[in-house]
Each structure stands twice: as C-alpha cells, then as structure tokens.
C-alpha positions, 0 to 999 in steps of 0.5 A: 552334251545337249544344248536347249535354248531358254524358251523365254529368251527364244521368244524375246529373239523371235519377237524382236524384243531383245534390242528393246530390253538391252536398250532399257537396261543400258540407258537405265544403267546410267542413272536409273529410272521409273515407270518403264515400258517396252512396246507402249502404244499411243492411242488417238482420240478415236481410241485407235493405236497411232504410234508405238514407242519401243522404250519409254521411261522416266529418269529424274522427272524427265521422259526418255524414249527409244526406237530399237532396231536389230538392223541398221535402217530407219523408216519414216514411221520411226522418225515420226515416233521421235517427232511425236515424242518431241511434241509430247515433251520428251527430254531424250529420244534414242535410236538404238541398234544391235548392229555394228553401225547405222547405215548412212541414210539413217544417220542423215535422217537423224541429223535432220531430225535433230535440227527439227526438234532442237527448239523443243529441247529434246536430245536425239542420239544414236546407239549401236551394239558397242553401246548396248553391250557396254563396249563403248560409253553412252554419249552424254545427253543434254538432259544429263547434267555435268555433275550427274555425269561426273558422279556416274563416271566416278562410280565407274559407270560409262 
C-alpha cells in the first residue's frame, strides 16, 4: 500500500498553522465564538504591520487572543503581543504549544505578564499539547462565569 499526505494538511504543517488551528478549535469548543481569525496583522498609524496575533475571536461579546507555538519557548515579541491585547481590551490571552510543556523561562515570562496585565482585567493562561488534544481540561478563565462552566461541564465538555 502507499501513503500520500493530504496537501492541505502538509501545507498547514509547513507554515506552522497547525498549532493555530488546534488552539482555535479547542478554545471555541468550550463556548463557541464568532469573528474568528488566524494570523491577524495589526497595522500602525502609518499602515505598516506592527504585530501579528496568531488567533483572535469573539466569545460572548469578549475578545480572546492567543499566541501559538510548536515549541516550548516564548520570545519578547510574543509577550509584547499579549501586552498589546491587554491595552486593546482583550478579556483573555492564551499562550499555547503543541509541545508537552513550556520551558521554565516561558513560564516565568507569563507569570510576570499576568502581574502586569491583571489591573486591566485580562486573563492570561498557558496551554500545552494535553490541552489542545483534549487529554486535559481547559483551565477556567476569569472571563468564563461559574454558571457557564457548570453548564459546559454538565454537557460533558472539558
């Protein structure tokens, strides 16, 4: 027999969009969402790209964003994207990876970021492959109410 990789899937892997697709699918599986975008470029006043957000969507009237990685490291530009999201009024920002875990430096960067943006009311979370592939439940963010969490869990959704 012979195996041939689907060309669309192959392209998604080559362009590192698979983590973005998995992130959008998993985050929206909790309570839906609209206005979904992968690879959204934000332009400055001069019309030039300033930042790119890997995933952006609207859930229950709140904007959610994510930076998606295939590895376990975060760069300064990734954290800056989350700061921009906070200044723009996002309610949640997730750092996701298809790796088994984040490296300690990435975890420390995110903890510092959480302290910085907490006054703005933005929740910041970390997800790993176990979350993206459904092996582990998604953390409950502060922007998802307790009633919504109960409703979702009673329907069997993680």
